[in-house]
PyMOL commands that place a pseudoatom at each C-alpha (Angstrom):
pseudoatom trace, name=CA, resn=MET, resi=1, chain=A, elem=C, hetatm=0, pos=[41.193, 40.536, -41.456]
pseudoatom trace, name=CA, resn=SER, resi=2, chain=A, elem=C, hetatm=0, pos=[38.678, 41.873, -38.913]
pseudoatom trace, name=CA, resn=VAL, resi=3, chain=A, elem=C, hetatm=0, pos=[34.936, 41.414, -38.945]
pseudoatom trace, name=CA, resn=PRO, resi=4, chain=A, elem=C, hetatm=0, pos=[32.821, 44.605, -39.019]
pseudoatom trace, name=CA, resn=ARG, resi=5, chain=A, elem=C, hetatm=0, pos=[31.082, 45.547, -35.759]
pseudoatom trace, name=CA, resn=ALA, resi=6, chain=A, elem=C, hetatm=0, pos=[27.634, 45.546, -37.359]
pseudoatom trace, name=CA, resn=ARG, resi=7, chain=A, elem=C, hetatm=0, pos=[28.129, 41.940, -38.462]
pseudoatom trace, name=CA, resn=MET, resi=8, chain=A, elem=C, hetatm=0, pos=[29.200, 40.929, -34.947]
pseudoatom trace, name=CA, resn=LEU, resi=9, chain=A, elem=C, hetatm=0, pos=[26.129, 42.661, -33.448]
pseudoatom trace, name=CA, resn=ASP, resi=10, chain=A, elem=C, hetatm=0, pos=[23.867, 40.784, -35.871]
pseudoatom trace, name=CA, resn=LEU, resi=11, chain=A, elem=C, hetatm=0, pos=[25.522, 37.537, -34.834]
pseudoatom trace, name=CA, resn=MET, resi=12, chain=A, elem=C, hetatm=0, pos=[25.080, 38.382, -31.132]
pseudoatom trace, name=CA, resn=LYS, resi=13, chain=A, elem=C, hetatm=0, pos=[21.418, 39.272, -31.693]
pseudoatom trace, name=CA, resn=ALA, resi=14, chain=A, elem=C, hetatm=0, pos=[20.787, 35.951, -33.460]
pseudoatom trace, name=CA, resn=GLN, resi=15, chain=A, elem=C, hetatm=0, pos=[22.620, 34.105, -30.678]
pseudoatom trace, name=CA, resn=CYS, resi=16, chain=A, elem=C, hetatm=0, pos=[20.501, 35.834, -28.002]
pseudoatom trace, name=CA, resn=GLN, resi=17, chain=A, elem=C, hetatm=0, pos=[17.281, 34.940, -29.820]
pseudoatom trace, name=CA, resn=LEU, resi=18, chain=A, elem=C, hetatm=0, pos=[18.389, 31.334, -30.220]
pseudoatom trace, name=CA, resn=PHE, resi=19, chain=A, elem=C, hetatm=0, pos=[19.397, 30.822, -26.560]
pseudoatom trace, name=CA, resn=SER, resi=20, chain=A, elem=C, hetatm=0, pos=[16.712, 33.123, -25.050]
pseudoatom trace, name=CA, resn=THR, resi=21, chain=A, elem=C, hetatm=0, pos=[19.142, 35.535, -23.461]
pseudoatom trace, name=CA, resn=THR, resi=22, chain=A, elem=C, hetatm=0, pos=[19.074, 39.333, -23.272]
pseudoatom trace, name=CA, resn=PHE, resi=23, chain=A, elem=C, hetatm=0, pos=[20.745, 41.240, -26.093]
pseudoatom trace, name=CA, resn=ASN, resi=24, chain=A, elem=C, hetatm=0, pos=[22.997, 43.776, -24.372]
pseudoatom trace, name=CA, resn=PRO, resi=25, chain=A, elem=C, hetatm=0, pos=[25.779, 44.957, -26.722]
pseudoatom trace, name=CA, resn=GLU, resi=26, chain=A, elem=C, hetatm=0, pos=[26.789, 47.899, -24.471]
pseudoatom trace, name=CA, resn=GLY, resi=27, chain=A, elem=C, hetatm=0, pos=[27.368, 45.600, -21.484]
pseudoatom trace, name=CA, resn=LEU, resi=28, chain=A, elem=C, hetatm=0, pos=[25.046, 47.544, -19.186]
pseudoatom trace, name=CA, resn=ARG, resi=29, chain=A, elem=C, hetatm=0, pos=[24.210, 46.187, -15.754]
pseudoatom trace, name=CA, resn=LEU, resi=30, chain=A, elem=C, hetatm=0, pos=[20.619, 45.021, -16.151]
pseudoatom trace, name=CA, resn=GLY, resi=31, chain=A, elem=C, hetatm=0, pos=[20.251, 42.606, -13.234]
pseudoatom trace, name=CA, resn=ASN, resi=32, chain=A, elem=C, hetatm=0, pos=[19.481, 39.608, -15.446]
pseudoatom trace, name=CA, resn=LYS, resi=33, chain=A, elem=C, hetatm=0, pos=[21.865, 37.405, -13.493]
pseudoatom trace, name=CA, resn=VAL, resi=34, chain=A, elem=C, hetatm=0, pos=[19.906, 38.059, -10.298]
pseudoatom trace, name=CA, resn=LEU, resi=35, chain=A, elem=C, hetatm=0, pos=[16.512, 37.712, -11.969]
pseudoatom trace, name=CA, resn=ARG, resi=36, chain=A, elem=C, hetatm=0, pos=[17.423, 34.351, -13.533]
pseudoatom trace, name=CA, resn=LYS, resi=37, chain=A, elem=C, hetatm=0, pos=[18.268, 32.813, -10.159]
pseudoatom trace, name=CA, resn=ARG, resi=38, chain=A, elem=C, hetatm=0, pos=[15.634, 30.638, -8.569]
pseudoatom trace, name=CA, resn=LEU, resi=39, chain=A, elem=C, hetatm=0, pos=[13.787, 32.070, -5.586]
pseudoatom trace, name=CA, resn=LEU, resi=40, chain=A, elem=C, hetatm=0, pos=[15.279, 31.186, -2.213]
pseudoatom trace, name=CA, resn=GLY, resi=41, chain=A, elem=C, hetatm=0, pos=[12.264, 32.016, -0.031]
pseudoatom trace, name=CA, resn=PRO, resi=42, chain=A, elem=C, hetatm=0, pos=[10.728, 28.507, -0.071]
pseudoatom trace, name=CA, resn=THR, resi=43, chain=A, elem=C, hetatm=0, pos=[14.135, 27.019, 0.752]
pseudoatom trace, name=CA, resn=TYR, resi=44, chain=A, elem=C, hetatm=0, pos=[14.609, 29.311, 3.737]
pseudoatom trace, name=CA, resn=VAL, resi=45, chain=A, elem=C, hetatm=0, pos=[11.094, 28.585, 4.985]
pseudoatom trace, name=CA, resn=SER, resi=46, chain=A, elem=C, hetatm=0, pos=[11.711, 24.838, 4.793]
pseudoatom trace, name=CA, resn=TRP, resi=47, chain=A, elem=C, hetatm=0, pos=[14.701, 25.158, 7.156]
pseudoatom trace, name=CA, resn=TYR, resi=48, chain=A, elem=C, hetatm=0, pos=[12.463, 26.043, 10.113]
pseudoatom trace, name=CA, resn=PRO, resi=49, chain=A, elem=C, hetatm=0, pos=[9.654, 23.917, 11.533]
pseudoatom trace, name=CA, resn=PRO, resi=50, chain=A, elem=C, hetatm=0, pos=[6.163, 25.428, 11.461]
pseudoatom trace, name=CA, resn=LYS, resi=51, chain=A, elem=C, hetatm=0, pos=[4.972, 27.146, 14.632]
pseudoatom trace, name=CA, resn=LEU, resi=52, chain=A, elem=C, hetatm=0, pos=[2.288, 25.045, 16.230]
pseudoatom trace, name=CA, resn=VAL, resi=53, chain=A, elem=C, hetatm=0, pos=[0.856, 26.742, 19.304]
pseudoatom trace, name=CA, resn=THR, resi=54, chain=A, elem=C, hetatm=0, pos=[2.062, 29.807, 21.156]
pseudoatom trace, name=CA, resn=HIS, resi=55, chain=A, elem=C, hetatm=0, pos=[1.391, 30.998, 24.682]
pseudoatom trace, name=CA, resn=LYS, resi=56, chain=A, elem=C, hetatm=0, pos=[-0.880, 33.767, 23.383]
pseudoatom trace, name=CA, resn=ASP, resi=57, chain=A, elem=C, hetatm=0, pos=[-2.959, 31.219, 21.447]
pseudoatom trace, name=CA, resn=ILE, resi=58, chain=A, elem=C, hetatm=0, pos=[-3.574, 29.258, 24.630]
pseudoatom trace, name=CA, resn=LEU, resi=59, chain=A, elem=C, hetatm=0, pos=[-4.537, 32.414, 26.552]
pseudoatom trace, name=CA, resn=ARG, resi=60, chain=A, elem=C, hetatm=0, pos=[-6.928, 33.418, 23.758]
pseudoatom trace, name=CA, resn=GLU, resi=61, chain=A, elem=C, hetatm=0, pos=[-8.606, 30.008, 23.794]
pseudoatom trace, name=CA, resn=PHE, resi=62, chain=A, elem=C, hetatm=0, pos=[-9.148, 29.978, 27.553]
pseudoatom trace, name=CA, resn=ALA, resi=63, chain=A, elem=C, hetatm=0, pos=[-10.164, 33.649, 27.858]
pseudoatom trace, name=CA, resn=PRO, resi=64, chain=A, elem=C, hetatm=0, pos=[-13.921, 32.882, 27.923]
pseudoatom trace, name=CA, resn=LEU, resi=65, chain=A, elem=C, hetatm=0, pos=[-13.350, 30.636, 30.966]
pseudoatom trace, name=CA, resn=GLN, resi=66, chain=A, elem=C, hetatm=0, pos=[-11.749, 33.589, 32.798]
pseudoatom trace, name=CA, resn=LEU, resi=67, chain=A, elem=C, hetatm=0, pos=[-8.776, 31.546, 33.964]
pseudoatom trace, name=CA, resn=THR, resi=68, chain=A, elem=C, hetatm=0, pos=[-5.772, 33.405, 35.302]
pseudoatom trace, name=CA, resn=VAL, resi=69, chain=A, elem=C, hetatm=0, pos=[-2.522, 32.359, 33.680]
pseudoatom trace, name=CA, resn=ASP, resi=70, chain=A, elem=C, hetatm=0, pos=[0.846, 33.971, 34.293]
pseudoatom trace, name=CA, resn=ASP, resi=71, chain=A, elem=C, hetatm=0, pos=[2.559, 35.317, 31.200]
pseudoatom trace, name=CA, resn=GLN, resi=72, chain=A, elem=C, hetatm=0, pos=[6.166, 35.750, 32.266]
pseudoatom trace, name=CA, resn=LYS, resi=73, chain=A, elem=C, hetatm=0, pos=[7.238, 37.635, 29.144]
pseudoatom trace, name=CA, resn=GLU, resi=74, chain=A, elem=C, hetatm=0, pos=[4.412, 40.142, 29.555]
pseudoatom trace, name=CA, resn=ASP, resi=75, chain=A, elem=C, hetatm=0, pos=[5.256, 40.565, 33.259]
pseudoatom trace, name=CA, resn=VAL, resi=76, chain=A, elem=C, hetatm=0, pos=[8.909, 41.243, 32.434]
pseudoatom trace, name=CA, resn=ARG, resi=77, chain=A, elem=C, hetatm=0, pos=[7.876, 43.753, 29.742]
pseudoatom trace, name=CA, resn=ARG, resi=78, chain=A, elem=C, hetatm=0, pos=[5.563, 45.606, 32.137]
pseudoatom trace, name=CA, resn=ASP, resi=79, chain=A, elem=C, hetatm=0, pos=[8.237, 45.683, 34.852]
pseudoatom trace, name=CA, resn=HIS, resi=80, chain=A, elem=C, hetatm=0, pos=[10.719, 47.112, 32.356]
pseudoatom trace, name=CA, resn=ILE, resi=81, chain=A, elem=C, hetatm=0, pos=[8.264, 49.846, 31.294]
pseudoatom trace, name=CA, resn=ALA, resi=82, chain=A, elem=C, hetatm=0, pos=[7.498, 50.657, 34.947]
pseudoatom trace, name=CA, resn=GLY, resi=83, chain=A, elem=C, hetatm=0, pos=[11.233, 51.045, 35.604]
pseudoatom trace, name=CA, resn=LEU, resi=84, chain=A, elem=C, hetatm=0, pos=[11.589, 53.356, 32.618]
pseudoatom trace, name=CA, resn=LYS, resi=85, chain=A, elem=C, hetatm=0, pos=[8.670, 55.482, 33.802]
pseudoatom trace, name=CA, resn=PHE, resi=86, chain=A, elem=C, hetatm=0, pos=[10.151, 55.685, 37.288]
pseudoatom trace, name=CA, resn=ARG, resi=87, chain=A, elem=C, hetatm=0, pos=[13.401, 57.048, 35.850]
pseudoatom trace, name=CA, resn=GLY, resi=88, chain=A, elem=C, hetatm=0, pos=[11.579, 59.378, 33.462]
pseudoatom trace, name=CA, resn=LYS, resi=89, chain=A, elem=C, hetatm=0, pos=[12.839, 57.558, 30.369]
pseudoatom trace, name=CA, resn=SER, resi=90, chain=A, elem=C, hetatm=0, pos=[9.531, 56.235, 29.023]
pseudoatom trace, name=CA, resn=ALA, resi=91, chain=A, elem=C, hetatm=0, pos=[7.644, 57.373, 25.935]
pseudoatom trace, name=CA, resn=PRO, resi=92, chain=A, elem=C, hetatm=0, pos=[5.774, 60.655, 26.384]
pseudoatom trace, name=CA, resn=LYS, resi=93, chain=A, elem=C, hetatm=0, pos=[2.024, 60.637, 26.802]
pseudoatom trace, name=CA, resn=LYS, resi=94, chain=A, elem=C, hetatm=0, pos=[-0.076, 61.421, 23.759]
pseudoatom trace, name=CA, resn=ILE, resi=95, chain=A, elem=C, hetatm=0, pos=[-1.540, 64.903, 23.765]
pseudoatom trace, name=CA, resn=ARG, resi=96, chain=A, elem=C, hetatm=0, pos=[-5.303, 64.804, 23.658]
pseudoatom trace, name=CA, resn=THR, resi=97, chain=A, elem=C, hetatm=0, pos=[-7.103, 67.979, 22.739]
pseudoatom trace, name=CA, resn=ALA, resi=98, chain=A, elem=C, hetatm=0, pos=[-10.790, 68.611, 23.059]
pseudoatom trace, name=CA, resn=PRO, resi=99, chain=A, elem=C, hetatm=0, pos=[-12.674, 68.809, 19.754]
pseudoatom trace, name=CA, resn=ASP, resi=100, chain=A, elem=C, hetatm=0, pos=[-14.003, 72.259, 20.750]
pseudoatom trace, name=CA, resn=ALA, resi=101, chain=A, elem=C, hetatm=0, pos=[-10.474, 73.691, 20.968]
pseudoatom trace, name=CA, resn=HIS, resi=102, chain=A, elem=C, hetatm=0, pos=[-9.967, 73.218, 17.227]
pseudoatom trace, name=CA, resn=ALA, resi=103, chain=A, elem=C, hetatm=0, pos=[-13.323, 74.804, 16.421]
pseudoatom trace, name=CA, resn=LYS, resi=104, chain=A, elem=C, hetatm=0, pos=[-12.542, 77.891, 18.570]
pseudoatom trace, name=CA, resn=ASN, resi=105, chain=A, elem=C, hetatm=0, pos=[-9.184, 78.389, 16.849]
pseudoatom trace, name=CA, resn=LYS, resi=106, chain=A, elem=C, hetatm=0, pos=[-10.793, 78.310, 13.411]
pseudoatom trace, name=CA, resn=LYS, resi=107, chain=A, elem=C, hetatm=0, pos=[-13.442, 80.884, 14.392]
pseudoatom trace, name=CA, resn=LYS, resi=108, chain=A, elem=C, hetatm=0, pos=[-10.806, 83.345, 15.679]
pseudoatom trace, name=CA, resn=LYS, resi=109, chain=A, elem=C, hetatm=0, pos=[-8.963, 83.385, 12.366]
for i in range(1, 109): cmd.bond("trace and resi %d" % i, "trace and resi %d" % (i + 1))
show_as sticks, trace
zoom trace
């Protein structure tokens, strides 16, 4: 003796209301499993210590005193860019047009 499908759906609906779950008789992929999980962001953040002071922060603080401090990372970056420019592999220069050039083109049309 089998139970009619409508009766089973009513039972499932009542069960979902009772246990606060999503009623999904077709078995569609709704993402509820992912949405029910707790957020992992705070856990991941707690794995790493907070950043206290960086080299740029120190340079910014002492900038009004006009002290010269060597920034090795910046020096390496500039040397790398200079090498790229020497070999012709650097980013192209931005094209700057005079504001009058655009006005002349519009008048000709």
